[in-house]
Residue frames as qw, qx, qy, qz and C-alpha x, y, z in Angstrom:
[[0.956, -0.254, -0.144, 0.029, -8.00, 9.95, -30.69],
 [0.695, 0.253, -0.254, 0.622, -4.28, 10.78, -30.99],
 [0.067, -0.630, 0.167, -0.755, -4.90, 14.06, -29.17],
 [0.761, -0.537, 0.009, -0.364, -6.56, 12.20, -26.27],
 [0.936, -0.066, -0.183, 0.294, -3.67, 9.73, -26.06],
 [0.435, 0.451, -0.241, 0.741, -1.18, 12.61, -25.91],
 [0.379, -0.638, 0.125, -0.658, -3.17, 14.27, -23.14],
 [0.917, -0.376, -0.066, -0.116, -3.32, 10.98, -21.19],
 [0.810, 0.175, -0.242, 0.505, 0.44, 10.54, -21.67],
 [0.137, 0.559, -0.242, 0.781, 1.12, 14.02, -20.29],
 [0.643, -0.565, 0.066, -0.512, -1.23, 13.44, -17.36],
 [0.967, -0.165, -0.168, 0.099, 0.42, 10.08, -16.65],
 [0.621, 0.329, -0.285, 0.652, 3.92, 11.54, -16.73],
 [0.157, -0.601, 0.205, -0.757, 2.87, 14.38, -14.43],
 [0.808, -0.463, -0.011, -0.365, 1.12, 12.00, -12.01],
 [0.926, -0.012, -0.238, 0.294, 4.06, 9.60, -11.92],
 [0.403, 0.448, -0.284, 0.746, 6.51, 12.44, -11.32],
 [0.373, -0.581, 0.163, -0.705, 4.36, 13.96, -8.57],
 [0.903, -0.342, -0.085, -0.245, 3.71, 10.61, -6.93],
 [0.903, 0.051, -0.232, 0.359, 7.32, 9.49, -6.89],
 [0.203, 0.626, -0.317, 0.683, 8.81, 12.63, -5.41],
 [0.645, -0.496, -0.520, 0.260, 9.62, 12.42, -1.73],
 [0.189, -0.953, 0.047, -0.233, 10.02, 15.19, 0.79],
 [0.756, 0.178, -0.358, 0.518, 13.71, 15.49, 1.58],
 [0.258, -0.855, 0.082, -0.443, 13.18, 17.92, 4.45],
 [0.594, 0.169, -0.624, 0.479, 15.95, 17.72, 7.02],
 [0.225, -0.443, 0.346, -0.796, 14.27, 19.69, 9.76],
 [0.077, -0.086, -0.937, 0.328, 13.16, 17.68, 12.75],
 [0.356, 0.339, 0.446, -0.748, 9.91, 19.64, 13.10],
 [0.537, 0.353, -0.398, -0.654, 9.08, 19.03, 9.42],
 [0.373, 0.115, -0.917, -0.082, 9.63, 15.29, 9.82],
 [0.073, 0.184, 0.811, -0.551, 7.56, 15.20, 13.01],
 [0.471, 0.361, 0.132, -0.794, 4.71, 17.04, 11.29],
 [0.539, 0.283, -0.638, -0.471, 4.85, 14.62, 8.33],
 [0.219, 0.013, -0.958, 0.187, 4.84, 11.65, 10.73],
 [0.252, 0.267, 0.604, -0.707, 1.84, 13.05, 12.62],
 [0.559, 0.362, -0.173, -0.726, -0.03, 13.57, 9.36],
 [0.453, 0.205, -0.837, -0.228, 0.84, 10.02, 8.24],
 [0.005, 0.079, 0.892, -0.445, -0.40, 8.67, 11.59],
 [0.439, 0.342, 0.338, -0.759, -3.76, 10.42, 11.12],
 [0.573, 0.374, -0.447, -0.576, -4.09, 9.25, 7.52],
 [0.311, 0.152, -0.938, -0.004, -3.22, 5.65, 8.45],
 [0.174, 0.186, 0.779, -0.573, -5.75, 5.60, 11.31],
 [0.529, 0.404, 0.087, -0.741, -8.45, 7.02, 9.03],
 [0.495, 0.341, -0.684, -0.413, -7.59, 4.49, 6.30],
 [0.152, 0.017, -0.970, 0.191, -7.80, 1.55, 8.71],
 [0.334, 0.289, 0.558, -0.702, -11.08, 2.86, 10.11],
 [0.571, 0.409, -0.236, -0.671, -12.46, 3.06, 6.56],
 [0.401, 0.239, -0.867, -0.174, -11.25, -0.49, 5.83],
 [0.024, 0.078, 0.903, -0.422, -12.78, -1.87, 9.03],
 [0.475, 0.348, 0.311, -0.746, -16.15, -0.26, 8.23],
 [0.630, 0.419, -0.372, -0.537, -16.23, -1.58, 4.66],
 [0.743, 0.165, -0.648, -0.023, -14.72, -4.98, 5.54],
 [0.626, -0.648, 0.232, -0.366, -15.37, -5.97, 9.17],
 [0.986, -0.052, -0.052, 0.150, -13.34, -9.18, 8.72],
 [0.502, 0.593, -0.302, 0.552, -10.22, -7.03, 8.43],
 [0.367, -0.689, 0.330, -0.530, -10.70, -6.04, 12.08],
 [0.959, -0.247, 0.110, -0.090, -10.66, -9.74, 13.01],
 [0.825, 0.343, -0.152, 0.422, -7.32, -10.09, 11.23],
 [0.096, 0.756, -0.276, 0.585, -6.00, -6.98, 12.95],
 [0.680, -0.608, 0.236, -0.336, -6.60, -8.54, 16.35],
 [0.960, -0.138, 0.205, 0.133, -4.43, -11.56, 15.43],
 [0.649, 0.677, -0.119, 0.325, -1.81, -9.83, 13.28],
 [0.717, -0.314, -0.114, 0.612, 1.77, -9.41, 14.49],
 [0.167, -0.423, 0.097, 0.885, 1.92, -6.14, 12.54],
 [0.448, 0.743, 0.498, -0.014, -0.10, -4.07, 10.08],
 [0.319, -0.199, 0.320, 0.869, 1.56, -2.16, 7.25],
 [0.298, 0.767, 0.549, -0.148, -0.85, 0.47, 5.94],
 [0.261, -0.022, 0.344, 0.902, -0.44, 2.70, 2.90],
 [0.250, 0.603, 0.528, -0.543, -3.34, 5.19, 2.98],
 [0.464, 0.808, 0.021, -0.364, -2.64, 6.86, -0.38],
 [0.547, -0.167, 0.638, 0.515, -0.94, 5.12, -3.28],
 [0.447, 0.698, -0.071, -0.555, -0.96, 6.83, -6.67],
 [0.597, 0.032, 0.715, 0.363, -0.85, 4.67, -9.79],
 [0.435, 0.762, -0.008, -0.481, -0.66, 6.20, -13.27],
 [0.464, -0.240, 0.718, 0.460, 0.36, 5.02, -16.67],
 [0.676, 0.610, -0.056, -0.410, 0.04, 4.94, -20.39],
 [0.837, 0.363, -0.405, 0.051, 1.52, 1.65, -21.61],
 [0.528, 0.128, -0.596, 0.591, 4.26, 2.14, -18.97],
 [0.470, -0.755, -0.213, -0.403, 3.00, 2.78, -15.47],
 [0.362, 0.215, -0.637, 0.646, 4.24, 3.43, -11.97],
 [0.544, -0.718, -0.332, -0.279, 2.82, 3.59, -8.49],
 [0.385, 0.235, -0.524, 0.723, 4.14, 5.10, -5.29],
 [0.507, -0.727, -0.199, -0.418, 2.94, 5.76, -1.76],
 [0.188, 0.375, -0.687, 0.593, 4.10, 6.02, 1.83],
 [0.732, -0.474, -0.337, -0.354, 2.79, 4.32, 4.92],
 [0.199, -0.597, 0.621, -0.466, 3.56, 3.04, 8.37],
 [0.578, -0.043, -0.813, 0.056, 4.00, -0.20, 10.26],
 [0.525, -0.513, 0.216, -0.644, 1.84, -0.63, 13.36],
 [0.565, 0.005, -0.808, 0.169, 2.67, -3.25, 16.00],
 [0.358, -0.435, -0.706, 0.429, 0.60, -3.63, 19.16],
 [0.029, -0.904, -0.424, 0.041, -1.16, -0.34, 18.40],
 [0.280, -0.812, 0.172, 0.482, 2.10, 1.64, 18.09],
 [0.627, 0.765, -0.146, -0.005, 3.88, 2.94, 14.99],
 [0.769, -0.448, 0.327, 0.318, 7.26, 1.21, 14.68],
 [0.425, -0.215, 0.519, 0.709, 8.42, 2.42, 11.26],
 [0.457, 0.698, 0.061, -0.547, 7.65, 4.27, 8.05],
 [0.568, 0.003, 0.729, 0.382, 7.81, 2.67, 4.61],
 [0.390, 0.507, -0.244, -0.729, 7.39, 3.47, 0.93],
 [0.694, 0.229, 0.680, 0.052, 5.87, 1.28, -1.76],
 [0.245, 0.635, -0.384, -0.624, 6.87, 1.59, -5.41],
 [0.683, 0.164, 0.700, 0.131, 6.10, -0.47, -8.49],
 [0.226, 0.479, -0.437, -0.727, 6.49, -0.20, -12.23],
 [0.647, 0.276, 0.707, -0.079, 4.46, -2.00, -14.87],
 [0.154, 0.354, -0.511, -0.768, 4.05, -2.18, -18.59],
 [0.183, 0.293, 0.927, 0.147, 1.35, -3.42, -20.92],
 [0.107, -0.533, -0.542, -0.641, -2.09, -2.37, -22.01],
 [0.327, -0.622, -0.542, 0.461, -2.90, 0.32, -19.46],
 [0.134, 0.443, 0.137, 0.876, -3.99, 3.94, -19.44],
 [0.437, -0.755, -0.339, -0.353, -5.23, 6.18, -16.67],
 [0.126, 0.401, -0.572, 0.704, -4.58, 7.20, -13.11],
 [0.694, -0.500, -0.465, -0.229, -5.88, 5.88, -9.84],
 [0.091, -0.512, 0.581, -0.626, -5.48, 6.49, -6.12],
 [0.827, -0.301, -0.425, -0.213, -6.01, 3.71, -3.59],
 [0.332, -0.649, 0.584, -0.357, -4.93, 2.46, -0.19],
 [0.846, 0.011, -0.527, -0.085, -3.82, -0.94, 0.96],
 [0.491, -0.631, 0.494, -0.341, -3.07, -2.67, 4.21],
 [0.674, 0.229, -0.701, 0.028, -0.98, -5.79, 4.76],
 [0.724, -0.550, 0.225, -0.351, -1.68, -7.89, 7.86],
 [0.382, 0.463, -0.786, 0.150, 1.43, -9.85, 8.89],
 [0.851, -0.353, -0.128, -0.366, 0.16, -12.98, 10.62],
 [0.927, -0.156, -0.168, 0.296, 3.52, -14.58, 11.47],
 [0.417, -0.825, 0.191, 0.331, 6.58, -13.25, 13.25],
 [0.628, -0.116, 0.516, 0.571, 8.83, -14.57, 10.48],
 [0.361, 0.675, 0.467, 0.442, 6.96, -12.64, 7.76],
 [0.172, -0.981, -0.095, -0.014, 7.10, -9.48, 9.87],
 [0.603, -0.583, 0.333, 0.431, 10.81, -10.05, 10.50],
 [0.607, 0.280, 0.493, 0.557, 11.39, -10.34, 6.72],
 [0.141, 0.894, 0.284, 0.317, 9.87, -6.89, 6.29],
 [0.375, -0.924, 0.055, 0.041, 11.75, -5.29, 9.18],
 [0.610, -0.559, 0.434, 0.357, 15.23, -6.77, 8.61],
 [0.714, 0.334, 0.467, 0.401, 15.43, -7.17, 4.85],
 [0.178, -0.350, 0.245, 0.886, 16.91, -4.70, 2.40],
 [0.457, 0.174, -0.311, -0.815, 13.53, -4.03, 0.83],
 [0.465, 0.160, 0.829, -0.265, 10.54, -6.33, 0.71],
 [0.273, 0.162, -0.573, -0.756, 9.15, -7.38, -2.65],
 [0.707, 0.126, 0.396, -0.572, 5.53, -8.49, -2.82],
 [0.885, 0.367, -0.142, -0.247, 5.36, -11.92, -4.42],
 [0.607, 0.410, -0.609, 0.303, 8.84, -12.98, -3.31],
 [0.030, 0.271, -0.721, 0.637, 9.17, -14.65, 0.09],
 [0.256, 0.174, 0.793, -0.525, 6.25, -15.11, 2.48],
 [0.065, 0.435, 0.813, 0.381, 2.89, -16.11, 1.01],
 [0.148, 0.220, 0.177, -0.948, 0.57, -13.15, 0.45],
 [0.131, 0.519, 0.828, 0.166, -3.15, -13.39, -0.17],
 [0.123, -0.044, -0.077, -0.988, -4.93, -10.34, -1.61],
 [0.128, 0.397, 0.848, -0.326, -8.39, -10.46, -0.07],
 [0.176, -0.257, -0.423, -0.851, -11.41, -9.42, -2.12],
 [0.498, -0.220, 0.236, -0.805, -14.88, -8.82, -0.71],
 [0.873, -0.043, -0.342, -0.345, -16.03, -12.39, -1.42],
 [0.679, 0.131, -0.628, 0.358, -13.05, -14.00, 0.26],
 [0.038, -0.350, 0.465, -0.813, -13.26, -11.64, 3.23],
 [0.712, -0.268, -0.001, -0.649, -16.70, -13.01, 4.12],
 [0.944, -0.054, -0.317, -0.068, -15.31, -16.53, 4.44],
 [0.361, 0.469, -0.604, 0.534, -12.28, -15.66, 6.59],
 [0.748, -0.621, -0.103, -0.212, -12.35, -17.19, 10.04],
 [0.321, -0.755, 0.565, -0.091, -9.69, -17.78, 12.65],
 [0.798, -0.119, 0.588, 0.049, -9.56, -21.44, 11.58],
 [0.756, 0.578, 0.249, 0.179, -9.04, -20.63, 7.86],
 [0.049, 0.953, -0.296, -0.034, -6.15, -18.21, 8.42],
 [0.927, -0.130, 0.226, 0.269, -3.15, -20.06, 7.05],
 [0.604, 0.630, 0.013, 0.488, -1.16, -17.54, 5.00],
 [0.555, -0.160, -0.247, 0.778, 1.70, -15.38, 6.23],
 [0.013, -0.258, -0.035, 0.965, 0.26, -12.09, 4.98],
 [0.239, 0.666, 0.702, 0.082, -3.22, -10.89, 4.01],
 [0.151, -0.135, 0.134, 0.970, -3.59, -7.71, 1.96],
 [0.224, 0.733, 0.622, -0.158, -6.67, -5.55, 1.42],
 [0.207, 0.143, 0.294, 0.922, -6.94, -2.91, -1.32],
 [0.031, -0.717, -0.651, 0.246, -9.46, -0.18, -0.48],
 [0.020, 0.822, 0.150, -0.549, -10.71, 3.35, -1.23],
 [0.491, 0.111, 0.563, 0.655, -10.08, 3.13, -4.96],
 [0.242, 0.835, 0.213, -0.447, -10.63, 6.37, -6.88],
 [0.065, 0.621, -0.514, -0.588, -9.92, 7.13, -10.52],
 [0.869, 0.409, 0.042, -0.277, -9.90, 5.24, -13.76],
 [0.211, 0.598, -0.767, -0.103, -7.37, 2.50, -14.33],
 [0.959, -0.051, -0.141, -0.241, -7.76, -1.21, -14.84],
 [0.823, 0.239, -0.436, 0.275, -5.47, -3.90, -13.51],
 [0.285, -0.764, 0.375, -0.442, -4.90, -2.97, -9.88],
 [0.940, -0.145, -0.289, 0.106, -2.59, -5.34, -8.01],
 [0.437, -0.847, 0.303, 0.012, 0.33, -5.52, -5.59],
 [0.932, 0.036, 0.202, 0.299, 2.53, -8.12, -7.33],
 [0.644, 0.410, 0.037, 0.645, 6.02, -6.73, -7.86],
 [0.192, -0.930, 0.001, -0.315, 5.62, -3.84, -5.42],
 [0.615, 0.168, -0.469, 0.611, 8.86, -3.03, -3.63],
 [0.475, -0.846, -0.182, -0.159, 8.48, -1.92, -0.02],
 [0.579, 0.311, -0.353, 0.666, 11.39, -0.04, 1.51],
 [0.466, -0.683, -0.407, 0.388, 11.90, 1.31, 5.01],
 [0.184, 0.855, 0.022, 0.484, 12.18, 5.10, 5.21],
 [0.570, -0.101, -0.420, 0.699, 14.89, 6.57, 7.42],
 [0.193, -0.786, -0.174, -0.561, 13.14, 9.10, 9.64]]
């Protein structure tokens, strides 16, 4: 049992380290290639979300902006961390690149990869993201994390929150997936 815990701790440390490293490339062509890859990943992630949850497409049509993180890595053993990069889409065009990072502690062990998309329904919520010095989930505009049951009951008349978030494409083994406390920061590209 102790041997397995040590192995999980090493795997968690490696995953956290790998997930939290960012590419500091200064070449313009390297940044453009990374942006193009992010654009493809974000489009594929949204397509996957819309297929699995058609109500998300309804939200997309009314949203002022969509912040999508196609690949977020979460790993931990008692202490955990998650990190990913994504992009903000407004009126079908990419208007910025962002990172999401969170730390947690408690009864947890494992690693998981997932994506999430936040649909900003009001201009003020979108403005908080774009003009603030970092955006912390759970502080500021009201955010509703939509599960499959709630998604079925969403209609244009029931939309009353500032932001709706969908977690999708979960892979790996780790309990306790959530967005509370995630810090979202604009990347300078």
